[in-house]
C-alpha positions in Angstrom: 83.8 99.4 159.5 84.8 101.8 156.0 85.1 100.8 152.8 87.3 101.6 150.4 88.0 103.4 147.2 87.4 99.6 145.6 84.8 99.0 147.1 86.4 96.6 150.1 85.8 95.9 153.6 87.6 93.8 155.7 85.3 91.5 157.4 85.7 90.4 161.3 88.6 87.9 162.4 86.0 86.4 165.3 83.0 86.3 162.1 85.5 84.8 160.0 86.8 82.1 162.1 82.7 81.2 163.3 81.9 81.6 159.5 85.3 79.3 158.5 85.8 82.0 155.8 89.3 81.1 154.8 91.0 82.8 151.8 89.5 81.8 148.5 86.4 81.1 149.9 83.1 82.2 148.0 80.7 84.6 149.4 77.7 86.3 148.3 75.6 89.3 149.5 71.4 88.6 150.0 69.2 91.2 150.3 65.8 91.0 152.2 63.8 93.6 152.2 66.1 96.6 153.7 69.0 94.3 154.6 72.3 93.1 153.2 73.3 89.9 154.6 77.1 88.1 153.9 76.8 84.7 153.5 79.2 81.9 152.8 78.6 80.0 149.8 77.5 76.6 150.2 80.7 74.7 148.7 79.9 73.3 145.4 82.5 70.6 144.1 84.4 70.9 140.6 85.7 68.1 138.8 89.6 69.4 139.6 89.1 69.0 143.3 88.1 65.4 143.0 91.2 64.6 141.7 93.4 66.8 143.5 94.3 64.4 146.5 95.3 62.1 143.4 98.3 64.5 142.6 101.3 63.1 142.4 100.5 59.4 143.3 101.6 58.2 139.5 103.7 55.2 140.3 104.5 55.0 136.2 109.4 54.7 136.6 109.9 56.5 134.0 111.6 59.7 133.0 110.5 62.0 130.9 111.9 61.4 127.8 111.2 58.0 127.9 106.8 59.0 128.1 108.2 61.8 126.0 109.2 59.2 123.6 106.0 57.3 123.5 103.8 60.1 122.8 105.2 61.4 119.5 106.1 58.2 117.7 105.4 58.8 114.2 102.4 57.2 112.1 
């Protein structure tokens, strides 16, 4: 395996499949004595992911103009 000028390497497909590494998966390098290990980072559940399943669920039957009129009332 060769390291590119940008410090990149390709993780072999069978390793990615075994560890469940997909695009955007976070990984860490762990140093132990004279060895370095690549490990899949434990998944954290940021608040944004909790709301992802609600995306597109709004059932308000108003047009965008009607909603904007409600939010832009003179006070």
